[in-house]
C-alpha positions in Angstrom: 108.7 72.7 84.2 108.2 72.6 88.1 105.6 75.1 89.5 107.0 77.7 91.8 105.2 77.9 95.1 104.9 81.2 97.0 103.9 82.1 100.4 101.9 85.5 101.1 102.0 86.9 104.2 99.6 90.1 105.0 100.5 92.5 107.7 99.1 95.6 109.2 100.8 98.2 111.4 99.1 98.7 114.5 100.3 101.0 117.3 103.5 100.6 115.7 103.6 96.7 115.8 103.3 94.6 112.9 100.5 92.4 113.1 99.7 89.6 110.8 96.1 89.4 109.3 93.9 86.9 107.3 93.1 89.1 104.3 89.8 87.2 103.6 88.7 87.6 107.0 90.1 91.4 107.7 87.1 93.9 106.5 89.5 96.5 105.8 91.3 94.7 102.9 89.7 95.8 99.8 88.0 93.5 97.6 90.6 94.3 94.6 93.2 92.7 97.3 91.0 89.6 97.9 90.6 89.4 94.1 94.4 89.6 93.6 95.0 87.0 96.4 92.5 84.8 94.8 93.9 84.9 91.3 97.3 84.1 92.9 96.6 81.4 94.9 94.3 79.5 92.5 96.1 80.1 89.3 92.8 81.1 87.7 91.1 84.1 86.9 88.4 85.7 89.1 86.0 88.5 88.7 84.2 90.6 91.4 80.7 90.6 91.2 77.9 92.7 92.9 76.2 91.3 95.7 72.6 91.9 93.9 74.1 89.7 90.8 75.0 86.6 92.7 73.2 83.4 92.4 73.1 80.1 94.1 74.6 77.3 92.2 72.4 74.1 91.9 73.1 71.3 93.9 
């Protein structure tokens, strides 16, 4: 079965005008939305971690 490809676009309404945004660069987009976007675009499951629980990967 061939995979279906999706294109997602995100918008805010600012002063009555629709403005396209990059959800990864927009601080007003919630982390849950970013998590959903990551899951959909990669096809893998991701989880949110608290900043204090992050660690650097070995090189």
